[in-house]
C-alpha positions in Angstrom: 60.3 -5.7 -17.3 56.6 -6.6 -15.8 54.8 -9.7 -17.7 51.7 -8.5 -19.5 48.7 -10.7 -19.0 47.6 -13.2 -21.4 44.0 -12.6 -22.9 42.8 -15.5 -21.1 43.6 -14.1 -18.0 42.1 -11.1 -18.6 38.9 -12.6 -19.4 39.1 -14.9 -16.8 39.1 -11.6 -14.6 36.4 -10.2 -16.3 34.4 -13.5 -16.2 34.9 -13.5 -12.3 33.9 -9.6 -12.3 30.6 -10.0 -13.5 29.9 -13.0 -11.7 30.6 -10.9 -8.4 28.4 -8.3 -9.8 25.6 -11.1 -10.5 25.8 -12.3 -7.1 25.6 -8.6 -5.5 22.4 -8.4 -7.6 20.8 -11.6 -6.4 21.6 -10.6 -2.9 20.2 -7.2 -3.2 17.4 -8.1 -4.7 16.6 -11.1 -2.4 12.6 -12.1 -1.5 12.0 -12.1 2.4 11.0 -15.8 3.5 9.5 -17.6 6.4 13.2 -19.8 5.9 15.9 -17.3 5.3 16.0 -13.7 5.8 16.7 -11.4 2.9 19.4 -9.4 4.7 21.4 -13.0 5.4 21.3 -14.2 1.6 22.4 -11.1 0.9 25.2 -11.1 3.2 26.0 -15.0 2.0 26.1 -13.1 -1.8 28.5 -10.4 -0.7 30.9 -12.4 1.4 30.7 -15.0 -2.3 31.4 -12.4 -4.5 34.6 -11.1 -2.5 36.0 -14.8 -2.6 35.7 -14.9 -6.2 37.3 -11.6 -6.5 40.1 -12.5 -4.5 40.9 -15.7 -6.8 40.6 -13.2 -9.9 43.5 -11.3 -8.2 41.0 -8.3 -8.2 41.5 -8.0 -4.3 44.3 -9.4 -2.0 45.5 -13.0 -3.4 44.8 -16.3 -5.4 42.9 -18.7 -3.7 43.7 -21.6 -6.0 42.1 -23.4 -8.3 40.9 -26.0 -5.1 39.5 -23.1 -3.3 37.8 -21.7 -6.2 36.0 -24.7 -6.9 34.9 -24.6 -3.2 33.5 -20.9 -3.7 31.5 -22.2 -6.8 30.0 -25.0 -5.0 28.9 -22.7 -2.3 27.5 -20.4 -4.6 25.4 -23.3 -6.4 24.0 -24.4 -2.9 23.3 -21.1 -1.8 21.6 -19.9 -4.8 19.7 -23.1 -5.2 18.5 -22.9 -1.2 17.2 -19.5 -1.2 15.1 -19.8 -4.7 13.7 -23.0 -3.5 12.9 -20.8 -0.4 11.3 -18.1 -2.7 9.4 -20.4 -4.8 7.8 -21.5 -1.5 7.1 -18.3 -0.1 5.4 -17.1 -3.4 3.7 -20.7 -3.8 2.3 -20.4 -0.6 0.8 -16.6 -0.9 -0.6 -17.3 -4.2 -2.2 -20.8 -2.6 -3.4 -18.7 0.2 -5.3 -15.7 -1.6 -6.5 -18.7 -4.5 -8.4 -20.6 -1.7 -9.9 -17.7 -0.3 -11.0 -16.5 -3.9 -12.3 -19.8 -4.4 -14.4 -19.7 -1.5 -15.5 -16.5 -2.5 -16.8 -18.1 -5.9 -18.3 -21.1 -4.2 -20.3 -19.0 -2.0 -21.7 -16.9 -5.0 -22.5 -19.5 -7.1 -24.3 -21.3 -4.0 -26.3 -18.4 -3.5 -27.4 -17.7 -7.0 -28.6 -21.4 -7.2 -30.4 -21.3 -4.2 -32.1 -18.1 -5.4 -33.2 -20.3 -8.9 -34.6 -22.9 -7.0 -36.7 -19.7 -4.9 -37.8 -18.6 -8.5 -39.0 -21.8 -9.8 -41.2 -22.0 -6.6 -42.5 -18.7 -7.3 -43.3 -19.2 -10.8 -44.8 -22.5 -10.2 -47.4 -20.3 -7.9 -48.1 -17.9 -10.6 -48.6 -20.8 -12.7 -51.3 -22.0 -10.4 -52.7 -18.2 -10.0 -52.9 -18.1 -13.9 -54.9 -21.1 -13.9 -56.9 -20.7 -11.0 -58.4 -17.1 -12.8 -58.8 -19.0 -16.1 -61.3 -21.2 -14.5 -63.2 -18.1 -12.5 -63.7 -19.7 -9.3 -63.2 -17.0 -6.9 -62.5 -19.0 -3.9 -59.8 -21.0 -5.9 -58.2 -17.3 -7.0 -58.4 -16.1 -3.2 -56.8 -19.1 -1.6 -54.1 -19.2 -4.6 -53.2 -15.6 -3.9 -52.8 -15.8 -0.5 -50.7 -19.0 -0.7 -48.4 -17.1 -3.3 -48.4 -13.7 -1.2 -47.4 -15.8 1.8 -44.9 -17.9 0.1 -43.2 -14.9 -1.8 -43.1 -13.3 1.9 -41.4 -16.5 3.7 -38.6 -16.7 0.1 -37.9 -13.0 0.2 -37.3 -13.2 4.2 -35.2 -16.2 3.9 -33.4 -15.0 1.1 -32.8 -11.5 2.5 -31.3 -13.1 5.8 -28.9 -15.4 3.4 -27.8 -13.1 1.6 -27.0 -10.7 4.8 -25.2 -13.7 5.9 -23.2 -14.5 2.7 -22.4 -10.7 2.2 -21.0 -10.9 6.1 -19.0 -13.9 5.2 -17.7 -12.3 1.7 -17.1 -9.2 3.8 -14.9 -10.9 6.2 -12.8 -13.4 3.7 -11.9 -9.8 1.4 -10.7 -8.1 4.9 -8.8 -11.1 5.6 -7.3 -10.8 2.3 -6.2 -7.4 2.5 -4.7 -7.6 6.0 -2.6 -10.3 4.5 -1.7 -8.2 1.6 -0.8 -5.0 4.3 1.4 -7.3 6.1 3.4 -8.1 3.2 3.8 -4.6 2.2 5.7 -3.7 5.4 8.1 -6.4 5.2 8.9 -4.8 1.6 11.9 -3.6 1.1 12.7 -0.3 -0.5 15.7 -0.1 -3.5 18.3 1.6 -1.9 19.1 4.2 -4.9 15.8 5.3 -5.8 13.9 4.7 -2.3 11.0 3.4 -4.4 9.9 -0.1 -3.6 12.3 -2.9 -4.9 11.5 -5.5 -7.8 11.1 -8.4 -4.6 8.3 -6.7 -2.9 6.4 -6.3 -6.8 7.2 -9.9 -7.2 5.6 -10.8 -3.7 2.5 -8.3 -3.8 1.5 -7.9 -7.2 -0.8 -11.3 -7.8 -2.0 -11.1 -4.6 -3.3 -7.3 -5.4 -5.1 -9.1 -8.9 -6.6 -11.1 -6.6 -8.2 -8.8 -4.1 -9.1 -6.4 -7.0 -10.9 -9.7 -9.0 -12.7 -10.8 -5.8 -14.1 -7.5 -5.4 -15.0 -4.4 -7.2 -11.8 -2.9 -6.7 -10.2 -1.2 -10.2 -6.5 -1.5 -10.6 -4.4 0.3 -13.1 -0.9 -0.8 -14.1 1.7 1.3 -15.4 5.5 0.3 -16.8 7.5 2.9 -17.7 11.1 2.8 -18.6 13.6 5.6 -19.1 14.1 7.2 -23.1 17.8 6.9 -23.9 19.0 6.5 -20.4 22.3 4.3 -21.8 23.2 7.9 -23.4 23.2 9.3 -19.9 25.7 6.8 -18.8 28.0 7.2 -21.5 28.2 10.5 -22.0 28.0 11.7 -18.4 29.4 8.6 -16.3 27.4 6.1 -14.1 27.7 8.8 -11.0 25.2 11.2 -13.4 23.3 7.5 -14.4 22.1 7.2 -10.4 21.0 11.0 -10.3 18.5 10.6 -12.9 17.2 7.8 -11.4 16.9 9.0 -7.8 15.4 12.2 -9.3 12.8 10.0 -11.3 12.1 8.0 -8.3 11.3 11.4 -6.3 9.1 12.6 -9.2 7.1 9.1 -9.3 6.7 9.3 -5.3 5.2 13.0 -5.8 3.3 11.7 -8.5 1.4 9.0 -6.6 1.3 10.0 -2.7 -1.9 7.9 -2.2 -1.3 5.1 0.3 -3.4 3.0 -2.2 -0.4 3.8 -4.7 2.4 1.6 -5.1 5.8 2.8 -6.6 8.5 -0.2 -7.6 12.0 -0.2 -9.3 11.1 -2.9 -11.8 14.6 -3.2 -12.6 17.9 -1.1 -14.0 16.0 1.8 -15.6 12.4 0.4 -15.4 10.0 1.5 -13.1 6.6 0.2 -12.5 3.7 1.7 -11.0 0.2 -0.1 -8.9 -2.6 1.8 -8.4 -5.5 0.6 -6.6 -8.9 2.1 -6.7 -8.0 3.6 -10.3 -9.9 2.7 -13.2 -10.2 3.9 -16.8 -11.5 7.0 -16.0 -8.5 8.1 -14.7 -5.5 6.3 -15.7 -4.7 8.1 -19.0 -4.6 11.3 -17.0 -2.5 9.9 -14.0 -0.1 8.4 -16.7 0.2 11.8 -18.7 0.3 13.7 -15.3 3.5 11.5 -14.3 5.1 11.7 -17.8 4.9 15.6 -17.8 5.9 15.9 -14.4 9.2 13.9 -15.0 10.0 15.8 -18.4 9.9 19.2 -16.7 12.5 18.5 -14.0 15.4 19.9 -14.3 18.2 17.6 -13.1 21.8 19.1 -12.6 24.4 16.5 -14.0 27.8 18.6 -13.3 27.6 21.4 -16.0 24.6 20.3 -17.7 21.0 21.1 -17.1 19.2 18.1 -18.2 15.9 16.6 -18.9 14.7 13.1 -18.8 11.5 11.6 -20.7 9.7 8.6 -19.8 7.9 5.8 -22.4 4.7 4.9 -20.3 2.5 1.6 -21.0 -1.0 1.6 -19.3 -3.0 -1.4 -18.7 -6.4 -1.3 -16.3 -7.4 -4.9 -15.2 -10.2 -6.6 -17.2 -12.8 -8.9 -15.2 -11.4 -12.1 -14.0 -7.8 -11.5 -16.0 -4.7 -13.3 -14.7 -1.8 -11.5 -13.5 0.4 -12.5 -16.2 -1.9 -11.3 -18.8 -2.5 -7.9 -16.9 1.4 -7.5 -16.4 1.9 -8.8 -20.3 -0.7 -6.0 -21.2 1.1 -3.3 -19.4 4.4 -4.3 -21.1 3.1 -4.5 -24.6 1.5 -1.1 -24.1 5.5 -0.3 -22.9 7.0 -1.4 -26.2 4.2 0.7 -28.4 5.0 3.6 -26.6 8.9 3.3 -28.0 7.8 2.4 -31.0 5.9 5.3 -31.4 8.4 8.0 -30.8 8.5 7.9 -27.1 7.9 10.3 -24.1 4.3 9.3 -24.5 1.7 7.3 -22.5 0.3 4.5 -24.5 -2.5 2.8 -25.0 -4.3 6.2 -26.1 -7.2 4.0 -26.4 -7.8 4.0 -22.9 -8.8 8.3 -22.8 
């Protein structure tokens, strides 16, 4: 009669199965870096996951405790190396954007200081004119007026030339930032299930997009959405049905936001993020409500069931000089408000 596995053995198998799943998830959402290609890290995680499953007896034969310890060491080393590379990559992009933004601010401050100095010269000349008028000497009035007019003309000409130079310089810096952002977007990976951009793509481009918006007049809107009661889909119809629902929501999001200025991401699990450039308060709620209705009205075939999935949406419009962290938190808070207030809705309504 075959011997039944002990509770400890079952728990050990479950733990190793969970660890293997975590490694595969880490590989799936790896960020591309200059040191390690995302595909290389994904292959490494898949290889290590298989070794762990082998040691658990889920695949092939047991590796033994020494073999398993070696695999764990490889896991620690590979994950640490990847996270360090991703951290350095993020710091590099953030530092580059921060330097450009700092240059923009310094240029504007210098322009304002120069203009303030010119204003002081004009005020001084006007005071001399007032004094000449009070004294009533026509020759002095004529002389001071002529001097002031020529002085103002010279100042305006110089200021116009410097403003033009600064404008060209600032425009060049903004173009550089946008070019870097476009290059980053071209390297971004898509989520294989929903075909929208993945979490790694969001992490690598979000802060840079906010920096560009803060350094220019570009409006920026962020939507965070969560599928309502999605766990019930998996529990009642199975994980394959859950995948079908996620795929359909991804398609509807892409249809709702077809512009190049719109970016749709799978943030994780049943959460999605939409980042809309050149979109402000006037359009934010309308676009969010259109997205909500389009998803809710779509009929999804789940075996013999006609299913309608609803979503809760949090919306935030970027404030002047707001940090990426603050911006993301406001959208996340709005999402939780949508859930608290009954789901299948867009929050905050105050943006309407």
